[in-house]
C-alpha atoms as a printed R data frame, in Angstrom:
   type eleno elety resid chain resno       x       y       z
1  ATOM     1    CA   MET     A     1 106.494 119.746  93.790
2  ATOM     2    CA   THR     A     2 108.889 117.821  95.922
3  ATOM     3    CA   GLY     A     3 108.573 114.136  96.411
4  ATOM     4    CA   VAL     A     4 105.696 113.232  94.098
5  ATOM     5    CA   GLN     A     5 105.822 112.614  90.392
6  ATOM     6    CA   THR     A     6 102.858 112.317  88.039
7  ATOM     7    CA   CYS     A     7 102.759 111.053  84.503
8  ATOM     8    CA   ALA     A     8 103.473 114.018  82.197
9  ATOM     9    CA   LEU     A     9 101.897 112.493  79.106
10 ATOM    10    CA   PRO     A    10  98.229 112.580  78.188
11 ATOM    11    CA   ILE     A    11  96.265 109.808  79.868
12 ATOM    12    CA   SER     A    12  93.310 107.793  78.658
13 ATOM    13    CA   PHE     A    13  92.056 105.988  81.763
14 ATOM    14    CA   THR     A    14  94.629 105.807  84.574
15 ATOM    15    CA   LEU     A    15  96.793 108.473  86.222
16 ATOM    16    CA   ASN     A    16  99.956 107.018  87.760
17 ATOM    17    CA   ILE     A    17 101.488 108.704  90.804
18 ATOM    18    CA   LEU     A    18 104.943 107.793  92.082
19 ATOM    19    CA   GLU     A    19 105.838 108.880  95.595
20 ATOM    20    CA   LYS     A    20 109.439 109.958  96.236
21 ATOM    21    CA   ASN     A    21 111.039 111.034  99.507
22 ATOM    22    CA   GLN     A    22 107.848 110.488 101.517
23 ATOM    23    CA   ASN     A    23 107.296 107.918 104.227
24 ATOM    24    CA   PRO     A    24 105.517 105.027 102.455
25 ATOM    25    CA   ASN     A    25 103.203 104.701 105.459
26 ATOM    26    CA   GLU     A    26 101.956 108.287 105.148
27 ATOM    27    CA   GLN     A    27  98.594 108.734 103.537
28 ATOM    28    CA   ILE     A    28  98.367 111.115 100.579
29 ATOM    29    CA   THR     A    29  95.062 112.840  99.854
30 ATOM    30    CA   TYR     A    30  94.293 113.854  96.273
31 ATOM    31    CA   GLU     A    31  91.651 116.053  94.665
32 ATOM    32    CA   ILE     A    32  91.097 116.194  90.909
33 ATOM    33    CA   PHE     A    33  89.537 119.276  89.317
34 ATOM    34    CA   SER     A    34  88.318 119.948  85.785
35 ATOM    35    CA   GLY     A    35  89.908 122.725  83.741
36 ATOM    36    CA   GLN     A    36  86.953 124.903  84.819
37 ATOM    37    CA   GLY     A    37  87.759 124.366  88.515
38 ATOM    38    CA   ARG     A    38  84.962 121.911  89.355
39 ATOM    39    CA   LYS     A    39  85.993 119.104  91.734
40 ATOM    40    CA   ILE     A    40  85.669 115.789  89.898
41 ATOM    41    CA   THR     A    41  86.834 113.345  92.558
42 ATOM    42    CA   GLU     A    42  88.949 112.928  95.669
43 ATOM    43    CA   GLY     A    43  90.571 110.050  97.468
44 ATOM    44    CA   LYS     A    44  93.512 108.774  99.480
45 ATOM    45    CA   PHE     A    45  96.366 106.366  98.977
46 ATOM    46    CA   SER     A    46  99.544 105.274 100.735
47 ATOM    47    CA   GLY     A    47 102.599 103.397  99.613
48 ATOM    48    CA   LYS     A    48 105.166 104.117  96.953
49 ATOM    49    CA   SER     A    49 102.776 104.508  94.013
50 ATOM    50    CA   SER     A    50  99.127 104.683  93.088
51 ATOM    51    CA   LYS     A    51  97.011 104.330  89.990
52 ATOM    52    CA   ILE     A    52  93.949 106.572  89.965
53 ATOM    53    CA   SER     A    53  91.169 105.407  87.647
54 ATOM    54    CA   ASP     A    54  88.445 107.811  88.810
55 ATOM    55    CA   LEU     A    55  88.401 109.596  85.442
56 ATOM    56    CA   VAL     A    56  87.156 106.687  83.322
57 ATOM    57    CA   ASP     A    57  83.733 108.293  82.800
58 ATOM    58    CA   SER     A    58  84.985 111.885  82.599
59 ATOM    59    CA   PRO     A    59  85.219 113.614  79.223
60 ATOM    60    CA   PRO     A    60  88.565 114.336  77.566
61 ATOM    61    CA   GLY     A    61  90.164 117.610  78.624
62 ATOM    62    CA   LEU     A    62  92.492 119.425  80.973
63 ATOM    63    CA   TYR     A    63  92.509 118.426  84.658
64 ATOM    64    CA   VAL     A    64  94.445 119.394  87.793
65 ATOM    65    CA   ILE     A    65  95.412 117.075  90.636
66 ATOM    66    CA   LYS     A    66  96.225 118.561  94.065
67 ATOM    67    CA   LEU     A    67  98.067 116.481  96.660
68 ATOM    68    CA   LYS     A    68  98.494 116.766 100.438
69 ATOM    69    CA   VAL     A    69 100.020 114.761 103.252
70 ATOM    70    CA   GLY     A    70  97.912 115.357 106.357
71 ATOM    71    CA   SER     A    71  97.104 119.059 106.228
72 ATOM    72    CA   GLN     A    72 100.313 119.945 104.343
73 ATOM    73    CA   TYR     A    73  99.894 120.800 100.652
74 ATOM    74    CA   ILE     A    74 102.668 119.068  98.680
75 ATOM    75    CA   GLY     A    75 101.849 120.187  95.155
76 ATOM    76    CA   SER     A    76  99.682 120.049  92.076
77 ATOM    77    CA   ARG     A    77 100.029 119.062  88.446
78 ATOM    78    CA   LYS     A    78  98.038 119.638  85.279
79 ATOM    79    CA   PHE     A    79  97.358 116.723  82.958
80 ATOM    80    CA   VAL     A    80  95.299 116.006  79.864
81 ATOM    81    CA   LYS     A    81  92.842 113.142  79.557
82 ATOM    82    CA   ILE     A    82  92.426 111.802  76.046
83 ATOM    83    CA   LYS     A    83  89.628 109.574  74.723
C-alpha cells in the first residue's frame, strides 16, 4: 500500500492511520471487515492522520481495513483487536 500506514501491532480500542504522500485535503474512505468478511463499519477522514474507534464494542479477533481516495482503492491491511 503506498502512502498510508496502519499500526502493525494488536489494538485494543483505537486504530491509528497515518497518511503519507497524499494531499491532506483529500478525503479517505475506510471500510472495516471482520475476519469472516462481514462489514463492521465504514467512515471517512481527511488530514495527515486519523484515529478510528469504531471497534470499541466489537469482539477481539482478526479484522481488515480497506482504504480508498475517491473511487481509487489505495490498499488494505489486516490487524488484530485484543480485549
